[in-house]
C-alpha positions, 0 to 999 in steps of 0.5 A, a space after each residue: 414277880 417283876 413289877 416296875 410300878 411296885 414300891 418293893 425293891 425285890 419286885 422293881 429289881 427282880 432277880 428272875 427278870 435280870 437272869 432272864 435278860 442276861 440269858 436273852 442277851 447272850 442268846 442274841 449277841 450276834 443277832 444282826 436283825 434284832 440288833 439293827 431293830 434296837 439301834 433303829 429304836 435308839 436313834 429316836 432318842 427316847 431310850 431303850 428297855 433294860 432288855 434291849 440295852 443288854 443285847 447291845 452290851 453283849 453284842 459281838 458284831 464289830 461293825 455294830 459295836 462301832 455303830 453303838 459307840 457312834 450313836 452314844 456320841 451323837 446322843 451325848 452331843 444332842 442332849 448335852 452338847 460339848 458342856 462338861 459340868 465340874 464338881 468336887 467331893 467334900 468329905 465331912 466325916 469317915 466315922 461309920 458303923 457299917 461293915 462294907 467290905 469294899 470301903 476302908 471306913 468299915 467299922 472293923 478298920 481300927 487303924 484308919 484315922 477317924 475324922 469329923 470336920 468341925 464347922 470351922 474346919 468346913 469353912 477352911 475346906 470350902 474356902 480352899 475349894 472356892 480358891 480352886 474355882 469350884 461352885 458345886 460340891 458333893 457332900 460325903 459322910 459315913 453312916 453314924 447316928 452319933 457322929 454324923 446325925 442329920 442335924 450335923 449334915 444340915 448344919 454343914 450345908 448351912 455353913 457351906 452356903 453361907 461362905 462368901 470368900 473373894 468372888 467364890 460361892 458354893 451355889 449347889 450342894 449335892 448330898 451323898 449320905 446313907 439311906 434315911 427316912 422321908 422326914 429326914 429327906 424333907 429336912 435335906 430338901 428344906 436345907 436347899 440341897 441339889 441332888 440326893 445321890 446314893 449308890 446301890 453298890 450292887 443290885 444282886 441281893 445275895 451279894 449285896 447282903 454278903 458285902 454288907 454283913 453288919 450295920 444298917 446298910 445290910 438292909 437291901 430293901 431299905 437301901 434300894 427303896 431310898 430314892 423313892 423315899 427321897 422323892 416322897 420327901 420332896 427331893 426332885 433330883 436323885 442320882 443312882 450308881 453302882 460300884 462296878 467290880 463288886 458283882 457281875 457287871 452285866 447284872 448290875 448294868 441291867 439292875 441300874 437300868 431297871 431302877 431308872 425305869 422304876 423311877 420314871 414309871 413310879 415317880 414320873 421322872 427318872 434319875 438326874 444322874 447315873 454314876 459309874 465308879 469302879 472298885 479302887 485300892 484303899 486302906 485295908 481294901 484290896 481290889 484284887 479280892 473282888 473277882 468281877 473287875 472290868 477292863 477299860 474296854 468293857 467300861 467304855 461299852 458300859 458307858 456307851 450303852 447306858 447313854 443310849 438306854 437313858 439319853 436324858 440322864 446325866 452321867 458322872 465319872 470321878 477321879 477314880 479313873 485315869 486321865 486316859 480313861 476319862 478322855 475316852 468315856 467323855 466322848 461316849 456319854 459322860 456329862 459331869 466330872 470331878 477335878 482336883 478332888 481329895 477323898 480324905 476328910 479335910 484334904 483340901 485345906 491341909 494335905 495329909 501325911 500319907 501314913 495318916 491318910 483318911 482317904 476313902 480310895 486312891 485317886 487315879 487322876 491327880 491333876 489340879 482343877 486348872 489342869 483339868 479345865 485346860 485339858 477339857 478345853 483343848 479337846 473342844 469341851 466347855 467346862 461348866 460351873 453352872 448351877 442355874 437350873 437348880 437355882 431357877 427351879 428347873 429340877 425334876 420333871 421340869 428339867 427333864 421336859 426342857 431336856 427332852 424337847 431340846 430347849 435346855 440348850 438355850 439355858 445351859 450353853 450360855 450359862 456354861 460360857 458365863 460360868 467358865 468366864 468367871 473361872 477364867 477371870 478369877 482362878 485360871 492360870 494365864 495359859 488356861 485363860 488364853 485358851 478359854 477366851 479363844 474357846 468362848 469367842 468360838 462358842 458364841 458363834 454357835 448361839 443361833 438365837 440373836 437375842 440370847 447371843 447379845 445378852 450373853 455378850 453383854 453379860 460376859 463384858 460385865 463379868 470381865 468388869 468384875 460383876 458375877 452370877 448372871 444366868 438364864 
């Protein structure tokens, strides 16, 4: 039985409810009157139910699909403006005891080089990331209680936060590790992590168990209920994600929205982020082995409908996607992207020979961070390296409240401009710096509060003089 308030995975993600919704979506995919009512509700910027969102996803009316794309773009602008938050993944270890059939780290893969960074190697990796200009990292590690125990993860976080290199500093560490206990989530919270991110891969229980035949990750309920435990452990911000291509995309679209509804209802605050990766080629993994791959048009529709359904949630797309694909979905709802990423263990300080690759998947967008920053600015976006909300305690329901009432823009936009200025002064090529300085001057004119604008102008002068880390 479906129950959004239940702590049990099979009740807040009900297979029967999803199947009924999918049938409902197909039944009404050309129901102009219903689609108009759903779009009218969506224009209130308060979100949609998973059932309503499926109707929009399935919509076959060309003029209404155009309205869906336009509304997604408007909602993205309303809540996140033209800011795009930048981050990079940092792979700590690819030792793993799970048997995930879509991941090269699976335990049966005997020819991928197994690596685990020492603390000294982490220092080199982080200094390389700081020299690129990154301030925000997402830690990645396989599940292995011997090689990657919680104590190792905590030590890595402490090391990362302690590295000060030139003007560089990692100001926010997000963590993507396997489902664990409330006690260990509490330890991560005390270590100062930002967002705890865990991808569901697929919400279809039978397919989930088939794709995870061995290892702790086989336990569907323990994995699916992990975000609840993380919040019980005091972590305010959690991130959801599915790996599109493993399962029917309509099913997982419905499932992830149900999960978001559950967190909002049961824990009082929805997901901080939703990630939308697609299956990619990797060592010992052939994406053609999966029958549910989605094309770029379908992917764009998914992004737009998620943005409309959960207007307050940040959306992430990584370098799995090509430049052209990322450019398309930026307009439709994406608010965070990675840049200059390496998906191998130790890939930033020293480039691996191809035959010794420890990469988790192939990267489609291989541009440097500087190239990505300039590309964003050329399109009128403001690349943001801001971590102020996390450091000022604006997390969880406090962040969402500010976002929903429109006040967060008074913090986010100025902070984005100031962190961009830091990047331009410390790391950018001359061409990127020139483009960025013009963009900042233009963006200053959009700050309507005269007090805020005066402060920002003052802080920007201080940054040009060599001072760092101003924030609202």
